[in-house]
Each structure stands twice: as C-alpha cells, then as structure tokens.
All heavy atoms as a GROMACS GRO file, in nm:
protein
  551
    1MET      N    1  -3.042   0.162   1.217
    1MET     CA    2  -3.177   0.127   1.251
    1MET      C    3  -3.274   0.200   1.160
    1MET      O    4  -3.245   0.308   1.114
    1MET     CB    5  -3.207   0.164   1.396
    1MET     CG    6  -3.138   0.080   1.497
    1MET     SD    7  -3.199   0.122   1.660
    1MET     CE    8  -3.045   0.116   1.748
    2VAL      N    9  -3.386   0.138   1.136
    2VAL     CA   10  -3.492   0.200   1.057
    2VAL      C   11  -3.598   0.247   1.155
    2VAL      O   12  -3.640   0.172   1.242
    2VAL     CB   13  -3.551   0.098   0.956
    2VAL    CG1   14  -3.661   0.162   0.875
    2VAL    CG2   15  -3.442   0.044   0.865
    3PHE      N   16  -3.640   0.374   1.141
    3PHE     CA   17  -3.734   0.435   1.234
    3PHE      C   18  -3.865   0.466   1.164
    3PHE      O   19  -3.869   0.490   1.045
    3PHE     CB   20  -3.676   0.565   1.291
    3PHE     CG   21  -3.551   0.547   1.369
    3PHE    CD1   22  -3.427   0.562   1.309
    3PHE    CD2   23  -3.555   0.513   1.503
    3PHE    CE1   24  -3.311   0.545   1.381
    3PHE    CE2   25  -3.439   0.496   1.576
    3PHE     CZ   26  -3.316   0.512   1.515
    4ASP      N   27  -3.973   0.470   1.242
    4ASP     CA   28  -4.099   0.519   1.189
    4ASP      C   29  -4.103   0.670   1.209
    4ASP      O   30  -4.008   0.730   1.259
    4ASP     CB   31  -4.218   0.448   1.253
    4ASP     CG   32  -4.237   0.484   1.400
    4ASP    OD1   33  -4.160   0.565   1.453
    4ASP    OD2   34  -4.328   0.428   1.463
    5SER      N   35  -4.211   0.734   1.172
    5SER     CA   36  -4.218   0.880   1.183
    5SER      C   37  -4.216   0.928   1.327
    5SER      O   38  -4.190   1.045   1.353
    5SER     CB   39  -4.343   0.933   1.112
    5SER     OG   40  -4.459   0.878   1.171
    6GLY      N   41  -4.243   0.840   1.423
    6GLY     CA   42  -4.238   0.876   1.564
    6GLY      C   43  -4.103   0.846   1.627
    6GLY      O   44  -4.087   0.853   1.747
    7TYR      N   45  -4.005   0.813   1.544
    7TYR     CA   46  -3.869   0.785   1.586
    7TYR      C   47  -3.857   0.662   1.675
    7TYR      O   48  -3.771   0.653   1.759
    7TYR     CB   49  -3.806   0.908   1.655
    7TYR     CG   50  -3.802   1.026   1.563
    7TYR    CD1   51  -3.898   1.126   1.574
    7TYR    CD2   52  -3.708   1.036   1.464
    7TYR    CE1   53  -3.897   1.234   1.487
    7TYR    CE2   54  -3.706   1.144   1.377
    7TYR     CZ   55  -3.800   1.242   1.390
    7TYR     OH   56  -3.800   1.347   1.304
    8ARG      N   57  -3.947   0.565   1.654
    8ARG     CA   58  -3.935   0.437   1.722
    8ARG      C   59  -3.861   0.342   1.629
    8ARG      O   60  -3.886   0.341   1.508
    8ARG     CB   61  -4.072   0.378   1.754
    8ARG     CG   62  -4.150   0.456   1.859
    8ARG     CD   63  -4.283   0.392   1.882
    8ARG     NE   64  -4.354   0.390   1.753
    8ARG     CZ   65  -4.462   0.319   1.728
    8ARG    NH1   66  -4.514   0.242   1.819
    8ARG    NH2   67  -4.520   0.324   1.612
    9THR      N   68  -3.774   0.260   1.685
    9THR     CA   69  -3.703   0.162   1.604
    9THR      C   70  -3.800   0.055   1.559
    9THR      O   71  -3.868  -0.006   1.639
    9THR     CB   72  -3.590   0.098   1.686
    9THR    OG1   73  -3.506   0.199   1.737
    9THR    CG2   74  -3.511   0.001   1.601
   10ILE      N   75  -3.806   0.033   1.428
   10ILE     CA   76  -3.892  -0.073   1.378
   10ILE      C   77  -3.812  -0.188   1.316
   10ILE      O   78  -3.866  -0.296   1.299
   10ILE     CB   79  -3.997  -0.020   1.279
   10ILE    CG1   80  -3.930   0.050   1.161
   10ILE    CG2   81  -4.094   0.074   1.348
   10ILE    CD1   82  -4.026   0.086   1.049
   11LEU      N   83  -3.688  -0.164   1.281
   11LEU     CA   84  -3.605  -0.268   1.220
   11LEU      C   85  -3.458  -0.235   1.242
   11LEU      O   86  -3.415  -0.125   1.209
   11LEU     CB   87  -3.636  -0.279   1.071
   11LEU     CG   88  -3.573  -0.392   0.993
   11LEU    CD1   89  -3.619  -0.528   1.047
   11LEU    CD2   90  -3.609  -0.381   0.846
   12ARG      N   91  -3.386  -0.330   1.297
   12ARG     CA   92  -3.242  -0.309   1.316
   12ARG      C   93  -3.172  -0.333   1.183
   12ARG      O   94  -3.212  -0.416   1.104
   12ARG     CB   95  -3.188  -0.404   1.421
   12ARG     CG   96  -3.241  -0.373   1.558
   12ARG     CD   97  -3.173  -0.459   1.662
   12ARG     NE   98  -3.230  -0.435   1.792
   12ARG     CZ   99  -3.190  -0.340   1.875
   12ARG    NH1  100  -3.091  -0.261   1.841
   12ARG    NH2  101  -3.249  -0.323   1.991
   13LEU      N  102  -3.066  -0.258   1.160
   13LEU     CA  103  -2.991  -0.265   1.035
   13LEU      C  104  -2.848  -0.304   1.065
   13LEU      O  105  -2.785  -0.248   1.155
   13LEU     CB  106  -2.995  -0.128   0.965
   13LEU     CG  107  -2.913  -0.113   0.839
   13LEU    CD1  108  -2.969  -0.201   0.728
   13LEU    CD2  109  -2.911   0.033   0.795
   14ARG      N  110  -2.798  -0.400   0.990
   14ARG     CA  111  -2.656  -0.438   0.995
   14ARG      C  112  -2.603  -0.435   0.854
   14ARG      O  113  -2.677  -0.451   0.758
   14ARG     CB  114  -2.640  -0.578   1.054
   14ARG     CG  115  -2.674  -0.584   1.200
   14ARG     CD  116  -2.609  -0.704   1.265
   14ARG     NE  117  -2.656  -0.713   1.401
   14ARG     CZ  118  -2.718  -0.819   1.452
   14ARG    NH1  119  -2.736  -0.927   1.380
   14ARG    NH2  120  -2.759  -0.817   1.577
   15TYR      N  121  -2.473  -0.418   0.842
   15TYR     CA  122  -2.408  -0.416   0.712
   15TYR      C  123  -2.343  -0.551   0.686
   15TYR      O  124  -2.277  -0.605   0.774
   15TYR     CB  125  -2.303  -0.306   0.705
   15TYR     CG  126  -2.359  -0.171   0.742
   15TYR    CD1  127  -2.329  -0.113   0.864
   15TYR    CD2  128  -2.442  -0.103   0.656
   15TYR    CE1  129  -2.382   0.010   0.900
   15TYR    CE2  130  -2.496   0.020   0.690
   15TYR     CZ  131  -2.464   0.076   0.812
   15TYR     OH  132  -2.517   0.197   0.847
   16SER      N  133  -2.361  -0.605   0.565
   16SER     CA  134  -2.299  -0.733   0.531
   16SER      C  135  -2.148  -0.712   0.516
   16SER      O  136  -2.099  -0.600   0.496
   16SER     CB  137  -2.357  -0.788   0.400
   16SER     OG  138  -2.317  -0.707   0.290
   17ASP      N  139  -2.073  -0.822   0.523
   17ASP     CA  140  -1.928  -0.814   0.505
   17ASP      C  141  -1.894  -0.762   0.366
   17ASP      O  142  -1.800  -0.685   0.348
   17ASP     CB  143  -1.863  -0.951   0.527
   17ASP     CG  144  -1.871  -0.995   0.672
   17ASP    OD1  145  -1.883  -0.907   0.761
   17ASP    OD2  146  -1.865  -1.117   0.697
   18ALA      N  147  -1.972  -0.802   0.265
   18ALA     CA  148  -1.950  -0.755   0.128
   18ALA      C  149  -1.969  -0.604   0.120
   18ALA      O  150  -1.891  -0.534   0.054
   18ALA     CB  151  -2.045  -0.826   0.032
   19PHE      N  152  -2.072  -0.552   0.187
   19PHE     CA  153  -2.096  -0.408   0.187
   19PHE      C  154  -1.980  -0.333   0.252
   19PHE      O  155  -1.931  -0.234   0.200
   19PHE     CB  156  -2.227  -0.376   0.261
   19PHE     CG  157  -2.255  -0.229   0.269
   19PHE    CD1  158  -2.322  -0.165   0.167
   19PHE    CD2  159  -2.215  -0.154   0.379
   19PHE    CE1  160  -2.348  -0.029   0.173
   19PHE    CE2  161  -2.241  -0.019   0.386
   19PHE     CZ  162  -2.307   0.044   0.282
   20LEU      N  163  -1.936  -0.382   0.367
   20LEU     CA  164  -1.828  -0.315   0.440
   20LEU      C  165  -1.696  -0.319   0.364
   20LEU      O  166  -1.618  -0.223   0.371
   20LEU     CB  167  -1.810  -0.377   0.578
   20LEU     CG  168  -1.926  -0.352   0.674
   20LEU    CD1  169  -1.908  -0.432   0.802
   20LEU    CD2  170  -1.941  -0.204   0.705
   21SER      N  171  -1.672  -0.425   0.288
   21SER     CA  172  -1.548  -0.430   0.210
   21SER      C  173  -1.554  -0.337   0.089
   21SER      O  174  -1.452  -0.287   0.043
   21SER     CB  175  -1.518  -0.573   0.165
   21SER     OG  176  -1.614  -0.617   0.071
   22LYS      N  177  -1.676  -0.312   0.038
   22LYS     CA  178  -1.694  -0.225  -0.078
   22LYS      C  179  -1.703  -0.077  -0.040
   22LYS      O  180  -1.659   0.009  -0.114
   22LYS     CB  181  -1.821  -0.268  -0.152
   22LYS     CG  182  -1.833  -0.215  -0.290
   22LYS     CD  183  -1.957  -0.258  -0.368
   22LYS     CE  184  -2.045  -0.361  -0.306
   22LYS     NZ  185  -2.168  -0.386  -0.382
   23HIS      N  186  -1.763  -0.047   0.075
   23HIS     CA  187  -1.788   0.091   0.115
   23HIS      C  188  -1.738   0.115   0.257
   23HIS      O  189  -1.807   0.079   0.353
   23HIS     CB  190  -1.939   0.122   0.114
   23HIS     CG  191  -2.004   0.098  -0.016
   23HIS    ND1  192  -1.989   0.183  -0.123
   23HIS    CD2  193  -2.086  -0.001  -0.059
   23HIS    CE1  194  -2.059   0.137  -0.226
   23HIS    NE2  195  -2.118   0.026  -0.188
   24PRO      N  196  -1.623   0.178   0.273
   24PRO     CA  197  -1.580   0.213   0.409
   24PRO      C  198  -1.684   0.307   0.474
   24PRO      O  199  -1.748   0.386   0.405
   24PRO     CB  200  -1.448   0.286   0.388
   24PRO     CG  201  -1.402   0.247   0.252
   24PRO     CD  202  -1.526   0.217   0.173
   25TYR      N  203  -1.700   0.294   0.603
   25TYR     CA  204  -1.802   0.371   0.676
   25TYR      C  205  -1.787   0.521   0.650
   25TYR      O  206  -1.885   0.591   0.626
   25TYR     CB  207  -1.792   0.341   0.826
   25TYR     CG  208  -1.903   0.406   0.906
   25TYR    CD1  209  -2.027   0.344   0.916
   25TYR    CD2  210  -1.885   0.527   0.970
   25TYR    CE1  211  -2.130   0.401   0.988
   25TYR    CE2  212  -1.988   0.585   1.042
   25TYR     CZ  213  -2.109   0.522   1.051
   25TYR     OH  214  -2.211   0.579   1.122
   26HIS      N  215  -1.664   0.573   0.652
   26HIS     CA  216  -1.644   0.717   0.635
   26HIS      C  217  -1.680   0.762   0.493
   26HIS      O  218  -1.705   0.879   0.470
   26HIS     CB  219  -1.499   0.755   0.669
   26HIS     CG  220  -1.398   0.700   0.574
   26HIS    ND1  221  -1.349   0.572   0.587
   26HIS    CD2  222  -1.339   0.753   0.466
   26HIS    CE1  223  -1.262   0.549   0.490
   26HIS    NE2  224  -1.255   0.657   0.415
   27GLU      N  225  -1.687   0.670   0.397
   27GLU     CA  226  -1.728   0.706   0.261
   27GLU      C  227  -1.880   0.722   0.253
   27GLU      O  228  -1.930   0.815   0.191
   27GLU     CB  229  -1.684   0.595   0.165
   27GLU     CG  230  -1.730   0.616   0.023
   27GLU     CD  231  -1.697   0.494  -0.063
   27GLU    OE1  232  -1.578   0.467  -0.082
   27GLU    OE2  233  -1.792   0.427  -0.107
   28MET      N  234  -1.954   0.632   0.318
   28MET     CA  235  -2.100   0.639   0.314
   28MET      C  236  -2.156   0.748   0.406
   28MET      O  237  -2.256   0.809   0.376
   28MET     CB  238  -2.160   0.505   0.356
   28MET     CG  239  -2.151   0.396   0.251
   28MET     SD  240  -2.236   0.435   0.096
   28MET     CE  241  -2.405   0.416   0.144
   29PHE      N  242  -2.091   0.767   0.519
   29PHE     CA  243  -2.140   0.862   0.619
   29PHE      C  244  -2.027   0.956   0.660
   29PHE      O  245  -1.978   0.950   0.773
   29PHE     CB  246  -2.195   0.786   0.740
   29PHE     CG  247  -2.296   0.682   0.702
   29PHE    CD1  248  -2.262   0.549   0.701
   29PHE    CD2  249  -2.424   0.719   0.666
   29PHE    CE1  250  -2.355   0.452   0.666
   29PHE    CE2  251  -2.518   0.623   0.630
   29PHE     CZ  252  -2.483   0.490   0.629
   30PRO      N  253  -1.983   1.046   0.570
   30PRO     CA  254  -1.872   1.135   0.604
   30PRO      C  255  -1.909   1.234   0.714
   30PRO      O  256  -2.021   1.284   0.717
   30PRO     CB  257  -1.844   1.207   0.472
   30PRO     CG  258  -1.968   1.194   0.391
   30PRO     CD  259  -2.037   1.070   0.437
   31SER      N  260  -1.817   1.257   0.804
   31SER     CA  261  -1.843   1.349   0.914
   31SER      C  262  -1.849   1.493   0.862
   31SER      O  263  -1.775   1.530   0.771
   31SER     CB  264  -1.737   1.337   1.022
   31SER     OG  265  -1.612   1.370   0.969
   32GLY      N  266  -1.939   1.570   0.917
   32GLY     CA  267  -1.951   1.710   0.880
   32GLY      C  268  -2.026   1.734   0.750
   32GLY      O  269  -2.045   1.847   0.709
   33LYS      N  270  -2.068   1.629   0.681
   33LYS     CA  271  -2.139   1.646   0.554
   33LYS      C  272  -2.284   1.604   0.572
   33LYS      O  273  -2.312   1.501   0.630
   33LYS     CB  274  -2.075   1.562   0.445
   33LYS     CG  275  -2.139   1.581   0.309
   33LYS     CD  276  -2.070   1.499   0.203
   33LYS     CE  277  -2.141   1.519   0.070
   33LYS     NZ  278  -2.087   1.432  -0.033
   34THR      N  279  -2.375   1.687   0.525
   34THR     CA  280  -2.516   1.653   0.534
   34THR      C  281  -2.568   1.616   0.395
   34THR      O  282  -2.513   1.660   0.294
   34THR     CB  283  -2.599   1.769   0.590
   34THR    OG1  284  -2.584   1.882   0.504
   34THR    CG2  285  -2.555   1.805   0.730
   35ARG      N  286  -2.673   1.538   0.392
   35ARG     CA  287  -2.737   1.500   0.266
   35ARG      C  288  -2.868   1.575   0.251
   35ARG      O  289  -2.926   1.618   0.349
   35ARG     CB  290  -2.762   1.350   0.265
   35ARG     CG  291  -2.636   1.269   0.272
   35ARG     CD  292  -2.670   1.121   0.257
   35ARG     NE  293  -2.554   1.039   0.280
   35ARG     CZ  294  -2.464   1.008   0.187
   35ARG    NH1  295  -2.478   1.054   0.066
   35ARG    NH2  296  -2.361   0.932   0.216
   36LYS      N  297  -2.914   1.588   0.127
   36LYS     CA  298  -3.040   1.656   0.102
   36LYS      C  299  -3.158   1.573   0.149
   36LYS      O  300  -3.266   1.624   0.171
   36LYS     CB  301  -3.054   1.686  -0.047
   36LYS     CG  302  -2.954   1.786  -0.098
   36LYS     CD  303  -2.972   1.809  -0.246
   36LYS     CE  304  -2.865   1.905  -0.296
   36LYS     NZ  305  -2.873   1.926  -0.439
   37SER      N  306  -3.137   1.443   0.162
   37SER     CA  307  -3.247   1.354   0.199
   37SER      C  308  -3.196   1.247   0.294
   37SER      O  309  -3.081   1.207   0.288
   37SER     CB  310  -3.303   1.289   0.072
   37SER     OG  311  -3.393   1.186   0.106
   38ASP      N  312  -3.284   1.200   0.380
   38ASP     CA  313  -3.250   1.086   0.465
   38ASP      C  314  -3.326   0.962   0.420
   38ASP      O  315  -3.336   0.865   0.492
   38ASP     CB  316  -3.276   1.117   0.612
   38ASP     CG  317  -3.420   1.152   0.641
   38ASP    OD1  318  -3.500   1.159   0.546
   38ASP    OD2  319  -3.453   1.171   0.757
   39ILE      N  320  -3.378   0.966   0.296
   39ILE     CA  321  -3.449   0.852   0.240
   39ILE      C  322  -3.351   0.768   0.160
   39ILE      O  323  -3.275   0.820   0.078
   39ILE     CB  324  -3.566   0.898   0.151
   39ILE    CG1  325  -3.666   0.974   0.236
   39ILE    CG2  326  -3.630   0.781   0.080
   39ILE    CD1  327  -3.779   1.035   0.158
   40VAL      N  328  -3.353   0.637   0.187
   40VAL     CA  329  -3.262   0.546   0.119
   40VAL      C  330  -3.336   0.424   0.067
   40VAL      O  331  -3.444   0.390   0.115
   40VAL     CB  332  -3.148   0.497   0.212
   40VAL    CG1  333  -3.063   0.612   0.259
   40VAL    CG2  334  -3.202   0.420   0.329
   41MET      N  335  -3.275   0.359  -0.032
   41MET     CA  336  -3.322   0.229  -0.077
   41MET      C  337  -3.214   0.128  -0.036
   41MET      O  338  -3.098   0.143  -0.072
   41MET     CB  339  -3.341   0.225  -0.228
   41MET     CG  340  -3.394   0.091  -0.274
   41MET     SD  341  -3.441   0.086  -0.449
   41MET     CE  342  -3.285   0.112  -0.527
   42ILE      N  343  -3.254   0.032   0.044
   42ILE     CA  344  -3.160  -0.068   0.096
   42ILE      C  345  -3.190  -0.202   0.029
   42ILE      O  346  -3.304  -0.248   0.031
   42ILE     CB  347  -3.172  -0.083   0.248
   42ILE    CG1  348  -3.142   0.052   0.316
   42ILE    CG2  349  -3.077  -0.191   0.299
   42ILE    CD1  350  -3.169   0.053   0.464
   43THR      N  351  -3.087  -0.263  -0.029
   43THR     CA  352  -3.098  -0.396  -0.086
   43THR      C  353  -3.030  -0.491   0.011
   43THR      O  354  -2.916  -0.466   0.051
   43THR     CB  355  -3.029  -0.404  -0.223
   43THR    OG1  356  -3.083  -0.303  -0.307
   43THR    CG2  357  -3.049  -0.540  -0.286
   44GLY      N  358  -3.100  -0.596   0.049
   44GLY     CA  359  -3.041  -0.689   0.144
   44GLY      C  360  -3.135  -0.804   0.173
   44GLY      O  361  -3.218  -0.841   0.090
   45ARG      N  362  -3.122  -0.858   0.292
   45ARG     CA  363  -3.205  -0.972   0.331
   45ARG      C  364  -3.243  -0.960   0.477
   45ARG      O  365  -3.171  -0.899   0.556
   45ARG     CB  366  -3.131  -1.103   0.306
   45ARG     CG  367  -3.003  -1.115   0.385
   45ARG     CD  368  -2.912  -1.225   0.332
   45ARG     NE  369  -2.790  -1.233   0.406
   45ARG     CZ  370  -2.684  -1.155   0.391
   45ARG    NH1  371  -2.687  -1.058   0.304
   45ARG    NH2  372  -2.575  -1.173   0.462
   46LEU      N  373  -3.355  -1.019   0.511
   46LEU     CA  374  -3.399  -1.023   0.650
   46LEU      C  375  -3.344  -1.149   0.717
   46LEU      O  376  -3.337  -1.255   0.656
   46LEU     CB  377  -3.552  -1.024   0.660
   46LEU     CG  378  -3.622  -0.896   0.617
   46LEU    CD1  379  -3.771  -0.916   0.615
   46LEU    CD2  380  -3.584  -0.781   0.708
   47GLN      N  381  -3.304  -1.133   0.841
   47GLN     CA  382  -3.252  -1.246   0.918
   47GLN      C  383  -3.315  -1.243   1.056
   47GLN      O  384  -3.327  -1.137   1.118
   47GLN     CB  385  -3.101  -1.234   0.930
   47GLN     CG  386  -3.035  -1.344   1.009
   47GLN     CD  387  -2.884  -1.325   1.010
   47GLN    OE1  388  -2.826  -1.268   0.920
   47GLN    NE2  389  -2.821  -1.375   1.114
   48ALA      N  390  -3.359  -1.358   1.104
   48ALA     CA  391  -3.418  -1.367   1.238
   48ALA      C  392  -3.307  -1.396   1.338
   48ALA      O  393  -3.224  -1.485   1.317
   48ALA     CB  394  -3.521  -1.478   1.242
   49GLU      N  395  -3.303  -1.317   1.447
   49GLU     CA  396  -3.207  -1.341   1.554
   49GLU      C  397  -3.262  -1.450   1.646
   49GLU      O  398  -3.379  -1.488   1.636
   49GLU     CB  399  -3.184  -1.212   1.633
   49GLU     CG  400  -3.115  -1.104   1.552
   49GLU     CD  401  -3.084  -0.981   1.635
   49GLU    OE1  402  -3.165  -0.946   1.723
   49GLU    OE2  403  -2.978  -0.922   1.612
   50SER      N  404  -3.178  -1.499   1.734
   50SER     CA  405  -3.220  -1.607   1.825
   50SER      C  406  -3.335  -1.565   1.916
   50SER      O  407  -3.412  -1.648   1.961
   50SER     CB  408  -3.101  -1.654   1.908
   50SER     OG  409  -3.050  -1.547   1.986
   51ASN      N  410  -3.349  -1.434   1.942
   51ASN     CA  411  -3.458  -1.386   2.027
   51ASN      C  412  -3.587  -1.359   1.948
   51ASN      O  413  -3.684  -1.310   2.002
   51ASN     CB  414  -3.416  -1.261   2.104
   51ASN     CG  415  -3.379  -1.146   2.012
   51ASN    OD1  416  -3.395  -1.152   1.890
   51ASN    ND2  417  -3.325  -1.040   2.069
   52GLY      N  418  -3.586  -1.388   1.817
   52GLY     CA  419  -3.705  -1.372   1.734
   52GLY      C  420  -3.715  -1.238   1.664
   52GLY      O  421  -3.803  -1.218   1.580
   53ARG      N  422  -3.628  -1.145   1.695
   53ARG     CA  423  -3.632  -1.014   1.627
   53ARG      C  424  -3.573  -1.024   1.487
   53ARG      O  425  -3.481  -1.102   1.463
   53ARG     CB  426  -3.552  -0.912   1.707
   53ARG     CG  427  -3.617  -0.877   1.837
   53ARG     CD  428  -3.540  -0.769   1.906
   53ARG     NE  429  -3.600  -0.738   2.034
   53ARG     CZ  430  -3.534  -0.691   2.137
   53ARG    NH1  431  -3.405  -0.668   2.129
   53ARG    NH2  432  -3.596  -0.665   2.250
   54LEU      N  433  -3.627  -0.943   1.397
   54LEU     CA  434  -3.575  -0.938   1.261
   54LEU      C  435  -3.467  -0.833   1.249
   54LEU      O  436  -3.474  -0.726   1.310
   54LEU     CB  437  -3.686  -0.906   1.162
   54LEU     CG  438  -3.787  -1.016   1.134
   54LEU    CD1  439  -3.894  -0.966   1.039
   54LEU    CD2  440  -3.720  -1.139   1.078
   55VAL      N  441  -3.367  -0.863   1.166
   55VAL     CA  442  -3.258  -0.770   1.136
   55VAL      C  443  -3.248  -0.762   0.985
   55VAL      O  444  -3.258  -0.864   0.916
   55VAL     CB  445  -3.124  -0.821   1.195
   55VAL    CG1  446  -3.010  -0.730   1.156
   55VAL    CG2  447  -3.133  -0.834   1.344
   56LEU      N  448  -3.230  -0.642   0.931
   56LEU     CA  449  -3.207  -0.623   0.788
   56LEU      C  450  -3.057  -0.619   0.765
   56LEU      O  451  -2.987  -0.532   0.818
   56LEU     CB  452  -3.272  -0.494   0.739
   56LEU     CG  453  -3.249  -0.455   0.594
   56LEU    CD1  454  -3.296  -0.565   0.499
   56LEU    CD2  455  -3.318  -0.325   0.562
   57ILE      N  456  -3.006  -0.714   0.688
   57ILE     CA  457  -2.864  -0.719   0.654
   57ILE      C  458  -2.848  -0.647   0.520
   57ILE      O  459  -2.896  -0.694   0.416
   57ILE     CB  460  -2.812  -0.864   0.642
   57ILE    CG1  461  -2.850  -0.946   0.765
   57ILE    CG2  462  -2.663  -0.865   0.616
   57ILE    CD1  463  -2.788  -0.901   0.893
   58ALA      N  464  -2.784  -0.531   0.520
   58ALA     CA  465  -2.772  -0.447   0.401
   58ALA      C  466  -2.655  -0.491   0.314
   58ALA      O  467  -2.543  -0.500   0.361
   58ALA     CB  468  -2.754  -0.302   0.442
   59ASP      N  469  -2.685  -0.518   0.187
   59ASP     CA  470  -2.582  -0.546   0.088
   59ASP      C  471  -2.550  -0.422   0.006
   59ASP      O  472  -2.441  -0.410  -0.048
   59ASP     CB  473  -2.625  -0.660  -0.005
   59ASP     CG  474  -2.633  -0.793   0.067
   59ASP    OD1  475  -2.547  -0.820   0.153
   59ASP    OD2  476  -2.726  -0.870   0.038
   60ASP      N  477  -2.647  -0.331  -0.005
   60ASP     CA  478  -2.625  -0.207  -0.079
   60ASP      C  479  -2.719  -0.100  -0.025
   60ASP      O  480  -2.832  -0.130   0.016
   60ASP     CB  481  -2.650  -0.227  -0.228
   60ASP     CG  482  -2.600  -0.111  -0.312
   60ASP    OD1  483  -2.502  -0.043  -0.270
   60ASP    OD2  484  -2.658  -0.084  -0.417
   61ILE      N  485  -2.674   0.024  -0.027
   61ILE     CA  486  -2.754   0.139   0.017
   61ILE      C  487  -2.742   0.249  -0.087
   61ILE      O  488  -2.632   0.287  -0.126
   61ILE     CB  489  -2.706   0.193   0.154
   61ILE    CG1  490  -2.724   0.086   0.263
   61ILE    CG2  491  -2.780   0.320   0.192
   61ILE    CD1  492  -2.671   0.127   0.397
   62GLN      N  493  -2.855   0.299  -0.133
   62GLN     CA  494  -2.860   0.410  -0.230
   62GLN      C  495  -2.938   0.524  -0.165
   62GLN      O  496  -3.054   0.508  -0.130
   62GLN     CB  497  -2.931   0.366  -0.359
   62GLN     CG  498  -2.863   0.253  -0.431
   62GLN     CD  499  -2.739   0.300  -0.502
   62GLN    OE1  500  -2.734   0.412  -0.554
   62GLN    NE2  501  -2.638   0.215  -0.507
   63PHE      N  502  -2.874   0.639  -0.151
   63PHE     CA  503  -2.942   0.756  -0.097
   63PHE      C  504  -3.019   0.827  -0.205
   63PHE      O  505  -2.972   0.842  -0.319
   63PHE     CB  506  -2.840   0.854  -0.036
   63PHE     CG  507  -2.789   0.810   0.098
   63PHE    CD1  508  -2.677   0.729   0.106
   63PHE    CD2  509  -2.852   0.847   0.214
   63PHE    CE1  510  -2.629   0.686   0.229
   63PHE    CE2  511  -2.806   0.805   0.336
   63PHE     CZ  512  -2.695   0.725   0.344
   64ALA      N  513  -3.141   0.872  -0.175
   64ALA     CA  514  -3.223   0.948  -0.269
   64ALA      C  515  -3.164   1.087  -0.280
   64ALA      O  516  -3.152   1.158  -0.180
   64ALA     CB  517  -3.367   0.953  -0.222
   65GLU      N  518  -3.129   1.127  -0.400
   65GLU     CA  519  -3.069   1.259  -0.421
   65GLU      C  520  -3.172   1.361  -0.467
   65GLU      O  521  -3.172   1.474  -0.426
   65GLU     CB  522  -2.956   1.250  -0.524
   65GLU     CG  523  -2.838   1.167  -0.476
   65GLU     CD  524  -2.766   1.227  -0.356
   65GLU    OE1  525  -2.760   1.351  -0.344
   65GLU    OE2  526  -2.717   1.150  -0.273
   66ASN      N  527  -3.260   1.321  -0.557
   66ASN     CA  528  -3.357   1.414  -0.615
   66ASN      C  529  -3.498   1.372  -0.577
   66ASN      O  530  -3.558   1.288  -0.641
   66ASN     CB  531  -3.345   1.417  -0.768
   66ASN     CG  532  -3.209   1.462  -0.813
   66ASN    OD1  533  -3.153   1.554  -0.754
   66ASN    ND2  534  -3.155   1.401  -0.916
   67LEU      N  535  -3.550   1.432  -0.472
   67LEU     CA  536  -3.687   1.402  -0.430
   67LEU      C  537  -3.785   1.491  -0.503
   67LEU      O  538  -3.758   1.608  -0.526
   67LEU     CB  539  -3.700   1.423  -0.279
   67LEU     CG  540  -3.616   1.331  -0.192
   67LEU    CD1  541  -3.636   1.365  -0.047
   67LEU    CD2  542  -3.655   1.187  -0.216
   68LYS      N  543  -3.898   1.435  -0.539
   68LYS     CA  544  -4.000   1.513  -0.611
   68LYS      C  545  -4.127   1.513  -0.531
   68LYS      O  546  -4.161   1.429  -0.460
   68LYS     CB  547  -4.024   1.455  -0.748
   68LYS     CG  548  -3.903   1.469  -0.835
   68LYS     CD  549  -3.931   1.416  -0.972
   68LYS     CE  550  -3.805   1.433  -1.056
   68LYS     NZ  551  -3.821   1.398  -1.191
   0.00000   0.00000   0.00000
C-alpha cells in the first residue's frame, strides 16, 4: 500500500505476475534487513476495481539508495 505522511492508505499496491516471476518476495523484502530509505519508484499501471477503487499494479520497483 502507498501511504501519505499521516499513514493513511491512499493507493493499494499489487505486484504483476511478471514482477513476481522476476523478483521473489524474499529478494525484494529480506527479513531482518533494513534499507536506508523507504522511498521507491514504482513502474506499473493503474487499474480500477469493481468497487471503483484504484489499484497500482507494479511491474518494477526501484528503492532509492542515495537520498540528497
């Protein structure tokens, strides 16, 4: 999920089948390991669910390593 600064959900996130076949979950989010940043660039597409809510389908995720 994508959150605003108040920790409210503003956009649900799902992973595409292509993303999951390329990146196992434990590779992207290893347990016990922290990242320097929680800022990411997500490449994907928006999809409307039957209830009208938008979902971001992620095809690729890049974590920001060097913040300035």
